[in-house]
N, C-alpha and C positions, 0 to 999 in steps of 0.2 A: 118229926123232922129232927137231924142231927145238928148239934151246935156247930156253926162255922168257925174256923181257926180265929178269925178276927171278928169282933162284935159288929154288927151291922150300923149301931149308933155311931160307931167311931168314924167308919167310912162316910157314912151319910153326913155326918156334922162336918168333916172336912171338905166334902165336895160343895157343901153350902157355904163355908167360909170362904172359899177359893172363888165363889160365884159361877160356878159350873152349872149352867142351865140344862144343857143338853149334853150327856156324858159321851154321846156319839161323837159329838164335835170336840171334844176336849183334844188340846195339843198334846205332842209329846212331852214337853216339859210340865204340862199341868199333870198329866197322868204320873209322871215320875215324881212330882211334889206330893200328891195325894198318897203314893206308895211310901215315900220316905216318911212322911209324917204318920202315916197309920203304923208303919213299923215301929217307929219310937213309941208311939202311944201305946202300942199293945205288947210290945216286946217281942212279937212273933216275926221271924226272918221272913221277908219277900223273895218270892221268886220273880226276878224283874226280868221283863222280856219286851219293855217298851222302847229302850234306847238303842239306836243302832251305832254302838260304840265299840271299837275293836276290844276284845278281851284277851289279847295275846300280847306279850311283851314286843317292843319295837325292833325292828330288824338291826341286828346289832352291827351289820355292815353300814347301815345308814348312820347310827350313832357314832361308829368309830371315825367316819369321815367327817362327820359335822363337828365333833370333838377336835379333831386336828385341825380342820379350818378355823375354828375358833382360837385354839392355842397359838396358830400363826398370824393371828391378828386381824383376820378377816372382816370382823364385827365392826371395825372403824370406817369400812368401804361401803359406799352406796353401790349396789349391784346394778349392772346393766339392764336398761329396761327390756331389752331383748332376751336377756337370760344369760347365765354363765356357759361360754362356749362348749364346755366340755358336757354339760347336761344336754343342750340342744344336741350334739352329736349323738350321745347316748340313747336320747329319746328316740331320735331318727332310727338308729339301729333296733332299739327294742321293740318299735312298731314293726319294721322289717321281720324281725326274729319271731314275734309271737302273732303277729297279725297277717304278715306277708304282704304288707303295702309299702310303697315307696313313698315317703314324705321327706322332703328336705330338712336339714336342721333349721334353716332359718324359719320354717313354717312351725317349729315345737318351740313354743313360749312357756317358760314357768310361770305359774299363778299360785296365789295363796289358798291351795286346796281346789277341787274342782267347783266349789261353791262360788269362788271369784271368777273361775273359768265361765261358768254358765252365766253369771252376771254380766260380764264384758261382752261374752258371746250375743246375749240378748240385746244389749245396747248396740252392737254394731248390726246385728242382723235386722234390727226394727228399724234402723235407720238408713239402710241401704236403699230401699225403693219406698218412697213415700206412699205408694198405692198399696203396699203391703205392711199391714200394722198389727198382724195378728200372729200369734205362735200357736201351732198345733201340738196338743199333748196325747201321745199314745199311751193312755193310762191304764193301770195305775202308776203311781211314780212318786218322787219325793216332795212332800208337800212345800217344802220352802221355796223350791223353783218358781212356784205360783206366788209365793209371797214376794219374790224377787220382781216378778211382773207388776204385781200391785204397787210396790215401791215405785217402780219407774212409770207407773201409768199406761203400760203397754197392754192391748187387749190378748185374750186367749180363747181358744176353743179346746175341747176335749172330748174323748170318747172312751169307754172301757173296752180293752182288746179282748175281754172273756168271750164276747160272743162272735168275735172276727178274726179267727186264727186262719190261716192257710190261705185258700183261695177267696174268702171273704174280706181279706185284709184290704188288698188293693181297692177294690170299688168302694170301701168306706173311707179310706184316705183320701181317693180322688173326688169324693163328694165334697170334701173341704177345700181341696187344691183348686179345683175349677172354678171357684167363686172369685179368685183372683186377689184374695186379701191375706194369704198366708205367706209369711215371710221365713219361718223355720218350722221344722218338726223336730220334736223331743221325745226321747225314750231311754229308758235303761236296760241293758243287755249284759248278764242276767238283770232281771227285773226286780227292783224295790218297789213293792214288797212280795210280789208274787212269786218271784224266783222263776218264772216262765222264760225261756230263752226263744227269741225270734230265731227262726232258722234261716238257711241261705236263699230259700224261695221267697221267703216273706221280706227279707232285706234286698233282694233284687227287685221285688216290687215296689218297695219304698223308694230304692235309688232311681229305678226308671221314671218313676212319677215325678221325683225332685228335679231330674233332668228335664222332662217334659215341661213342668209348670215353672222352672227356674227358682226353686225353694232350697234353702240350705238346711241339711240334716245335721243335728247336734246329737251324736251318739254318746251318752253318758255309760263310761267304762268303768264306774267306781268299783265295781266287783269283778275285775278283771280276770278273766280265764277260769272262774270260780264254778263253772259248769262241771261238777266232778264226774259227769257220766262219761267224759271224754279225757284223754290224756293230751293237755294243750300245754304241757310244761317243757317240751323239748324244743330249744331254739332252732330256728330256720327248718323245722320239718312240721310238715302238716300232721294232724289237724290243726289249723289255727284258729284264733279267737275270730268267730263269725263278725262280719264288719260290714256295713252298707258302702264302705269305701271301695269294695270291689264292683260296685254297680254305678257309681256316679262321682263326678268330681265335685260335687257341691256338699262337701261334708267337713265337720270338725269333731275330731276326738278328743274326749276329756278323760284323760288318765289321771287317776288320784293315787297318791301314795297311802292314803288313810287305812285301807282295808287290806289291800294286797300286801302291804308291807308293815301294816299296824303303826304307821307314822302319823296318826291323826293330829298328834298335839302340835307338830311343827307347822301344819297348813302347808303343806306342799303338793303340788300337782302338775302336770304338763297339758296344755292345750296344743293339739296337733291339727293345724289347718292345711287341707289339700295345697298342693303346688299352685294349681290352676286358680284356686280361690284366694290364697295368699296374694297373689299378684293381679287379682282382677280389679277393674276400676267401674265402681259403681257411680252413675252420674250424681245421685244425691249425697253420697259420700265425700265424692271429689269437690263438690261446690261447698260442702261444711267444713271438710277439713283438708284444705289447701292442695287438693289433686292427689292426696295419697290414696293408694290401693287398700284392699279390704285388710289383709294383714297388717300393715303400719298403722291403720285406724285403730285396730283391735289393740295393739301394744302401745304404740306411742301416744295415742290420744286416751283411750279408755282405760288401761292399765296404768297409766301413767297419772292420770286423773284420779284413779281409785286408791292407788297404794304407793306410787312411785317406786314399782318394783316388788319383787318377792324375797323373803328373808335370805339373805345372802348364804348364810351357813347351812340353811336347810338345802339349798341348791346342790352343794357339795354332797349332802347326804342322798339325795334323790338321783344324782350322777351315779354315785358309787352302787346305790341298790340296782338300778337299771343296767349298769356295766356288769354286775355279778351275775345278774340274772341271764343276760344276752351271752356273756362267756360260759354259761353252764356251771358257773361256780356256786350258785345259790338258787335252790329250787324253792322259790316263793310259795308255789302252789302246795307243796307239800306241808309246809308250815300251817297254812290255813286251811288245809283239809279237815281239820278237827271240826270246824263249823258244820261240814256235811255229816260228821258222825255224830254230832250232838243232834242235828235236826232229825235224823232217823230214830234216834232213841226217844225224842220229844213227840214227834209224830205217833210213834207206837203208842205211847202212854195216853195220850189224847183219844187216839182213834179207839182204843180198848174201853174207853167209859164214854163212848156216845158221841164224840165228835166227829166231824168230817172235815177233810182238807178241801177247801173253797176252790183255789186255783190247783186242780189235782193233775192236770194233763197238759203235756206239750203236744199238741195234736194227738198222735196215737200212742205215745209213750207217757209212763209217768213223769211228773215234774221233777227235776233234781233236788237233792238234799243240799241246803247249803246256808247262808247267812240269815236267811228269812225264810218262813213259810206261812200259810195262813189257815185259820181254822174257824170254823162255825158250829153251832149247836142248834139242831132242829128245833122251830117254835121260838127261838130268841132272836131279837134284832141285834145289831151291833153293839148298839149303846147298853141294852140290856144284860148282854153277854159281858161286856167290859167291866160294868159295874158289877155284876154277880161275882166275877172272878175275884176282885178285889177283897171280898170277904173271906175268900180262901187264900188270901195272901198271893195272888197271881196277877201280874200287872202287863197289860198289852195295850197297843193303840188299836183304833177301830178304822176298817178299810175304808170307810167314807172319808176320812181325812187325806186320803192318798189319791183320791179321784175315782175310786171302784164305786160300782153300783151295787156289788154283791154285799150280803149280810154277814158279817165277820170280823175277824181281828188279825192284825199282823202280829206274829211272833219272832223276835230276834234270838238268836242263839248264843249271842257273844258273851253273856255274863253267867252263863249256866256253869255250876260247878259240881263235881262229882256226886256229892251228898244229897244234891237237890234233886236228883232222879226219883230217889225214894220218898222224898217230901212230896214231890209232884203226884207221884202214884197213890199215895195215902190220901192227898187233899181231891185229887179228882174221882176217887171212889167215893168220897164223902159227897162231893159235888153230884156225881151220878146218882147217888141214894137219894138225895134231896130233890132232885128232880122227878121221881117217881109219885105218882098220885098216892095219898095216904090210903 
């Protein structure tokens, strides 16, 4: 057996010191910590694929607008809890331009990143009808959203979409909704971590069921328009970003500045609530919050209690980025398309050395190349594979932490540098050689 780039005892000792009993369940930050310490102890550069952090410079359009707002003194003023009027207007235009939906500016509410948007949405949805106390996740998904429900004490149900694509999806979703306890359905599209993209047929099925069973759909668009198989970058022209909003009025869209605009550090996003849902009065919400409709409970109660609004200057940045994209002056998709190019190169390397893509298909076509992809290795569990790759200076998280039932890892492309393709090739060749029987 060839020696691994990093001595096994270094990694094993660090895992023990951090108290990680089952590496399959190690969190993103635990994996990151092991990788950072092992890199320091060994002097060997890690190929870090565990963190979903943008690897590109922040949008200059946003930076310039935010700096200008700060220089003009905006930092001294509290933002309006409903949001900067210009941002609300531009968010409404952006949704029309790139999704093809009409959402009034009043329903477009800035939040401290989609993380806060989901937290406030979970709070509002779970209190809207006391008979509906459970959130349904179409997994795999972002692990922290489940942690948010844990913090709130809200129940959840989940299933892995792997075996329920196409015509199988509606019956599976309905099996949960007909129990009468589901208040909201959550999924990301494109999906974190599998990068599968629910198509219009599947979204229509979800929307139809949401209307039938009076359930709210939370559509997490953190990776907005990043299905690089289609040109989704021309404003006001199809094809549009697929959305459940075409098939139901019971929807909340979560649009983040973090990935599409590489603006993660300023914690800015917009939660877009459909016109009908924004103005809807739920008996239980009205009783608890002085007769307010859903949208005003979301903003003037949930967001106000959480943070008293969203960073004022960051709202100017988001407004400028959305406006430039909608006006056709800023092709944000072109800037982030490098993630797709990286994914293609990385997949080629892994597959040459015995790995397979776990979530490999969108029904009858190959899954898109993008910010994330998934890998497995025959004969190894998720935990075994993740730990073994650490000895080769490669860090990734296990799919089990995302709600997946498949054995494998999530790989993020954001931090890959040009010189690391050759590193990965050499290390995975050594990995492959070491898996062969003596």
